[in-house]
VMD Tcl script that draws the C-alpha trace (Angstrom):
set ca {
  {4.83 19.66 10.17}
  {2.26 21.21 12.52}
  {-1.47 21.05 11.83}
  {-2.90 24.28 10.41}
  {-4.42 26.54 13.03}
  {-8.18 26.04 13.12}
  {-10.39 27.53 15.83}
  {-13.81 25.99 15.13}
  {-15.71 26.69 18.37}
  {-17.95 29.72 19.01}
  {-18.91 30.07 22.69}
  {-20.53 32.65 24.96}
  {-19.42 34.49 28.10}
  {-21.34 34.71 31.35}
  {-22.24 38.36 31.84}
  {-21.32 42.01 31.41}
  {-17.71 41.46 32.53}
  {-15.35 38.56 31.93}
  {-14.89 36.03 34.71}
  {-11.72 34.05 35.30}
  {-13.49 31.04 33.82}
  {-14.36 33.07 30.70}
  {-10.72 34.13 30.31}
  {-9.48 30.57 30.75}
  {-11.83 29.27 28.06}
  {-11.05 32.10 25.65}
  {-7.34 31.29 25.90}
  {-8.02 27.86 24.40}
  {-6.79 27.94 20.78}
  {-9.82 25.89 19.72}
  {-12.09 28.88 20.48}
  {-12.56 31.04 17.40}
  {-15.27 33.38 18.52}
  {-17.78 34.66 21.05}
  {-21.53 35.13 20.60}
  {-23.23 37.78 22.76}
  {-26.73 37.77 24.23}
  {-28.89 40.34 26.02}
  {-27.34 39.31 29.36}
  {-23.99 40.63 28.09}
  {-25.50 44.12 27.70}
  {-25.78 46.88 30.27}
  {-25.04 49.94 28.18}
  {-22.81 51.00 25.30}
  {-19.81 51.86 27.46}
  {-19.93 48.46 29.17}
  {-20.35 46.54 25.90}
  {-17.49 48.47 24.28}
  {-15.23 47.76 27.26}
  {-16.17 44.05 27.24}
  {-15.36 43.73 23.56}
  {-12.09 45.63 23.96}
  {-11.05 43.18 26.68}
  {-11.99 40.24 24.46}
  {-9.79 41.59 21.67}
  {-6.95 42.29 24.09}
  {-7.00 38.61 25.05}
  {-7.41 37.30 21.51}
  {-7.20 39.81 18.63}
  {-8.34 37.09 16.21}
  {-11.61 36.32 18.05}
  {-14.76 36.81 15.98}
  {-17.21 38.72 18.21}
  {-20.73 37.98 17.01}
  {-24.39 38.43 17.90}
  {-27.89 37.62 16.65}
  {-28.99 41.15 15.76}
  {-31.44 40.95 12.86}
  {-33.97 43.70 13.63}
  {-37.57 43.29 14.71}
  {-38.00 40.84 17.58}
  {-34.46 39.45 17.27}
  {-32.27 42.36 18.35}
  {-30.04 41.97 21.41}
  {-29.20 45.64 22.01}
  {-32.10 48.12 21.91}
  {-31.24 51.09 24.15}
  {-28.56 53.70 24.91}
  {-28.40 54.91 21.32}
  {-29.01 51.66 19.45}
  {-31.66 52.11 16.76}
  {-34.69 49.84 16.99}
  {-34.52 48.19 13.61}
  {-37.60 47.14 11.64}
  {-38.67 43.55 11.13}
  {-37.73 42.07 7.79}
  {-41.40 41.51 7.02}
  {-41.95 45.29 7.12}
  {-39.36 45.62 4.36}
  {-41.23 42.99 2.36}
  {-44.46 44.95 2.90}
  {-42.73 48.09 1.65}
  {-41.59 46.15 -1.43}
  {-45.22 45.55 -2.35}
  {-45.82 49.31 -2.34}
  {-42.50 50.53 -3.77}
  {-39.91 47.91 -4.65}
  {-36.99 50.25 -5.31}
  {-37.65 52.22 -2.14}
  {-37.66 48.95 -0.21}
  {-34.18 48.09 -1.50}
  {-32.93 51.52 -0.38}
  {-34.41 51.09 3.08}
  {-32.99 47.55 3.35}
  {-29.51 48.86 2.57}
  {-29.97 51.64 5.15}
  {-31.09 49.03 7.69}
  {-27.98 46.92 7.06}
  {-25.73 49.95 7.34}
  {-27.19 51.18 10.63}
  {-27.19 47.65 12.06}
  {-23.53 47.08 11.24}
  {-22.25 50.59 11.98}
  {-23.73 50.61 15.48}
  {-22.48 47.12 16.30}
  {-19.01 47.80 14.98}
  {-18.78 51.06 16.94}
  {-19.14 49.00 20.13}
  {-16.66 46.32 19.04}
  {-18.94 43.64 17.58}
  {-17.53 42.16 14.37}
  {-20.41 40.15 12.94}
  {-24.17 39.60 13.10}
  {-25.99 36.43 12.08}
  {-28.22 38.08 9.49}
  {-30.07 38.12 7.07}
  {-32.82 35.51 7.39}
  {-33.48 33.97 3.95}
  {-36.36 31.73 5.02}
  {-39.56 32.17 3.05}
  {-42.74 33.28 4.80}
  {-45.06 30.34 4.20}
  {-47.24 31.49 7.11}
  {-46.58 28.28 9.05}
  {-43.49 28.87 11.18}
  {-43.93 30.80 14.41}
  {-40.19 30.80 15.05}
  {-39.57 32.51 11.69}
  {-42.72 34.60 11.24}
  {-41.94 38.27 10.68}
  {-38.20 37.54 10.59}
  {-38.80 36.62 6.93}
  {-38.82 39.26 4.22}
  {-41.49 37.66 2.03}
  {-42.99 34.50 0.59}
  {-41.48 35.08 -2.87}
  {-37.84 33.88 -3.04}
  {-37.04 36.61 -5.58}
  {-38.14 39.34 -3.16}
  {-36.25 37.68 -0.32}
  {-33.06 37.46 -2.37}
  {-33.16 41.06 -3.58}
  {-33.98 42.56 -0.17}
  {-31.38 40.36 1.53}
  {-28.78 41.40 -1.04}
  {-29.65 45.04 -0.40}
  {-29.32 44.55 3.35}
  {-26.00 42.72 2.88}
  {-24.76 45.69 0.86}
  {-25.49 47.96 3.81}
  {-23.65 45.60 6.15}
  {-20.67 45.57 3.78}
  {-20.63 49.37 3.53}
  {-20.11 49.45 7.30}
  {-17.43 46.76 7.11}
  {-19.42 43.70 8.17}
  {-20.07 40.36 6.48}
  {-23.40 38.59 6.18}
  {-24.83 35.21 7.17}
  {-27.79 33.71 5.33}
  {-29.96 31.45 7.43}
  {-31.42 28.83 7.72}
  {-30.27 26.70 4.76}
  {-32.06 25.25 2.80}
  {-35.12 26.92 4.36}
  {-36.96 26.80 7.69}
  {-40.14 28.67 6.78}
  {-42.20 25.74 5.48}
  {-42.35 23.82 8.78}
  {-44.37 24.71 11.86}
  {-42.34 23.17 14.71}
  {-39.83 25.30 16.65}
  {-36.38 23.72 16.30}
  {-35.42 25.00 19.77}
  {-37.66 22.33 21.30}
  {-38.30 19.78 18.53}
  {-36.86 18.77 15.19}
  {-39.17 19.99 12.42}
  {-39.64 17.67 9.44}
  {-40.10 18.98 5.89}
  {-41.33 16.16 3.67}
  {-40.98 17.90 0.32}
  {-38.75 16.59 -2.43}
  {-35.29 17.96 -3.14}
  {-36.60 19.32 -6.44}
  {-39.38 21.24 -4.67}
  {-37.03 22.69 -2.05}
  {-34.39 23.75 -4.58}
  {-37.04 25.38 -6.76}
  {-38.43 27.46 -3.90}
  {-36.92 27.85 -0.40}
  {-33.29 27.24 -1.39}
  {-33.36 29.71 -4.28}
  {-32.18 32.74 -2.24}
  {-29.14 30.73 -1.13}
  {-28.40 29.86 -4.77}
  {-28.77 33.45 -5.97}
  {-26.71 34.89 -3.09}
  {-23.98 32.23 -3.05}
  {-21.34 34.76 -4.14}
  {-22.71 37.53 -1.87}
  {-22.96 35.89 1.54}
  {-19.93 35.57 3.79}
  {-21.51 32.75 5.74}
  {-24.49 30.40 5.91}
  {-26.20 28.75 8.87}
  {-28.10 25.52 8.15}
  {-31.52 24.71 9.58}
  {-32.17 22.29 12.41}
  {-34.73 20.66 10.12}
  {-34.91 17.13 8.72}
  {-35.75 16.77 5.01}
  {-36.28 12.98 4.89}
  {-36.57 12.77 1.12}
  {-32.99 14.10 0.96}
  {-31.33 12.84 4.16}
  {-32.42 11.35 7.49}
  {-30.18 13.82 9.35}
  {-30.95 17.51 9.98}
  {-29.35 19.79 7.38}
  {-26.66 20.99 9.79}
  {-25.42 17.42 10.23}
  {-25.87 16.32 6.62}
  {-22.92 16.00 4.25}
  {-25.42 15.71 1.42}
  {-26.88 19.14 2.19}
  {-23.66 20.90 3.14}
  {-21.11 19.35 0.79}
  {-23.03 17.92 -2.15}
  {-25.65 20.66 -2.43}
  {-24.42 23.85 -0.73}
  {-20.71 23.57 -1.60}
  {-20.85 21.70 -4.91}
  {-24.21 22.35 -6.52}
  {-24.68 25.93 -5.26}
  {-20.91 26.71 -5.35}
  {-20.87 28.42 -1.94}
  {-17.37 28.99 -0.53}
  {-18.07 31.08 2.58}
  {-18.14 29.92 6.19}
  {-20.79 27.48 7.40}
  {-21.84 27.80 11.05}
  {-23.79 25.16 12.88}
  {-26.90 26.47 14.59}
  {-26.85 26.43 18.40}
  {-25.87 22.96 19.60}
  {-27.27 23.58 23.08}
  {-30.75 22.80 21.78}
  {-31.48 19.24 22.87}
  {-33.52 18.63 19.75}
  {-30.54 19.66 17.65}
  {-28.31 17.04 19.27}
  {-30.68 14.13 18.67}
  {-29.15 12.49 15.61}
  {-30.21 9.14 14.17}
  {-32.42 8.65 17.24}
  {-29.58 9.21 19.71}
  {-28.91 12.22 21.96}
  {-25.30 13.21 21.38}
  {-22.97 14.91 23.82}
  {-21.95 18.49 23.06}
  {-18.59 17.26 21.79}
  {-20.08 14.55 19.58}
  {-22.66 16.97 18.19}
  {-19.99 19.54 17.32}
  {-17.79 16.86 15.73}
  {-20.76 15.58 13.73}
  {-21.50 19.10 12.46}
  {-17.88 19.65 11.42}
  {-17.64 16.21 9.82}
  {-20.75 17.00 7.77}
  {-19.24 20.20 6.40}
  {-19.66 22.98 8.96}
  {-16.59 25.14 9.50}
  {-17.65 26.44 12.91}
  {-19.78 25.05 15.74}
  {-21.83 27.22 18.11}
  {-22.62 26.27 21.70}
  {-24.70 29.03 23.27}
  {-25.91 30.01 26.74}
  {-23.73 27.51 28.57}
  {-21.32 29.83 30.41}
  {-23.79 30.87 33.12}
  {-23.11 29.18 36.45}
  {-20.13 26.86 36.40}
  {-20.15 26.49 32.61}
  {-19.61 22.73 32.72}
  {-20.94 22.15 29.17}
  {-18.32 24.51 27.73}
  {-15.52 22.82 29.65}
  {-16.86 19.45 28.49}
  {-16.78 20.68 24.88}
  {-13.26 22.10 25.09}
  {-11.88 19.03 26.85}
  {-13.66 16.72 24.42}
  {-12.25 18.55 21.41}
  {-8.74 18.50 22.82}
  {-9.01 14.74 23.22}
  {-10.48 14.37 19.73}
  {-7.57 16.29 18.24}
  {-4.94 14.32 20.14}
  {-6.51 11.01 19.11}
  {-6.89 12.06 15.47}
  {-10.68 11.89 15.61}
  {-10.77 15.54 14.58}
  {-8.20 17.27 12.37}
  {-7.94 21.02 11.80}
  {-9.07 22.24 8.39}
  {-7.08 25.10 6.90}
  {-9.91 26.17 4.57}
  {-12.30 26.46 7.52}
  {-9.91 28.73 9.36}
  {-9.50 30.86 6.24}
  {-13.27 31.24 6.04}
  {-13.51 32.19 9.73}
  {-10.81 34.83 9.41}
  {-12.47 36.24 6.29}
  {-15.42 37.28 8.49}
  {-13.21 39.50 10.67}
  {-13.49 43.18 9.70}
  {-10.84 44.30 7.24}
  {-10.97 47.96 8.37}
  {-10.97 49.62 11.81}
  {-14.38 50.53 13.24}
  {-15.45 54.15 13.55}
  {-15.94 55.32 17.14}
  {-19.58 55.85 18.17}
  {-19.62 59.66 18.27}
  {-17.86 60.01 14.92}
  {-20.11 57.33 13.45}
  {-23.31 59.09 14.53}
  {-22.07 62.38 13.03}
  {-21.21 60.84 9.67}
  {-23.29 61.71 6.63}
  {-23.72 58.06 5.66}
  {-25.17 57.18 9.06}
  {-27.47 60.20 9.21}
  {-28.78 59.50 5.71}
  {-29.40 55.86 6.56}
  {-31.24 56.82 9.75}
  {-33.40 59.23 7.78}
  {-34.39 56.43 5.39}
  {-35.31 54.18 8.31}
  {-37.32 56.95 9.96}
  {-39.22 57.75 6.78}
  {-39.32 54.47 4.85}
  {-42.34 55.33 2.75}
  {-41.30 58.86 1.82}
  {-39.22 59.17 -1.39}
}
mol new
graphics top color blue
foreach p $ca { graphics top sphere $p radius 0.5 }
foreach p [lrange $ca 0 end-1] q [lrange $ca 1 end] { graphics top cylinder $p $q radius 0.2 }
display resetview
């Protein structure tokens, strides 16, 4: 009996058009998705054509992007709406809570509708980290300090995403906002107890466990819980997220290209070993970003390493993980850009974003 199909690797492509190396890598059955960056953008027509070619090669590929709004928004021109920061929605909550939920839903709808009209399936949003005022890497990406406000605004935004046919990804479990260090260059350490974290930063993940389609863990070490960062910790991902919080969506690793992220138990792991460690801990999907530029040797190393790991039995496909990946693919066809921009739902959502404080 053959192993169940499981495509756990999310990779990037080099530029605005696919290279032969991109096509070769995308043909590997271990690749389950692509994540885009600003370098993959020239204009809407180019992005739409790139995504159409990706789907022609692999209809089951999950095409994704970090497109949150505010300072994390990959596509900002040629018709794409400049979306507000999540903190601005939290500020609106303080003035008019119900209006803020309306605007958050409108934000999610516009975000997803525009991406889907160009062929993007999924965005890694919303951020559920609390704004403790310490983290520069989170900052205004956070809705609020109060976990109740974060959960309700995130749920409203996720509703807007869903209305446009897109899932949601809560990040960064169990919370990145308390620590100051930037996990792109160093591993932050949060020395609070499990009880303190669950009572505060992890609450939005608990409350939204049956709303979110996916979760991305933090590259943060919580030493009173586990010596490993959350994304490599079976205690965090299996015992707490899956069992205690009853989350059954997809779990993505954060970007494994960050050197700090691959330093586990005092040792710098290879890309393959880091991805295997993330999957062993409970991730369904592993991201390796920004490695296709140039010759793309790290991506080839990862694909070759995973093929060897599968042949040797070091890694075995997981049917449930593949089910979770496929559940993030849109269930309905996207609306073409011109028809989308003429729709009443889109125009109403844009009006809310343009006049957030006007009932």
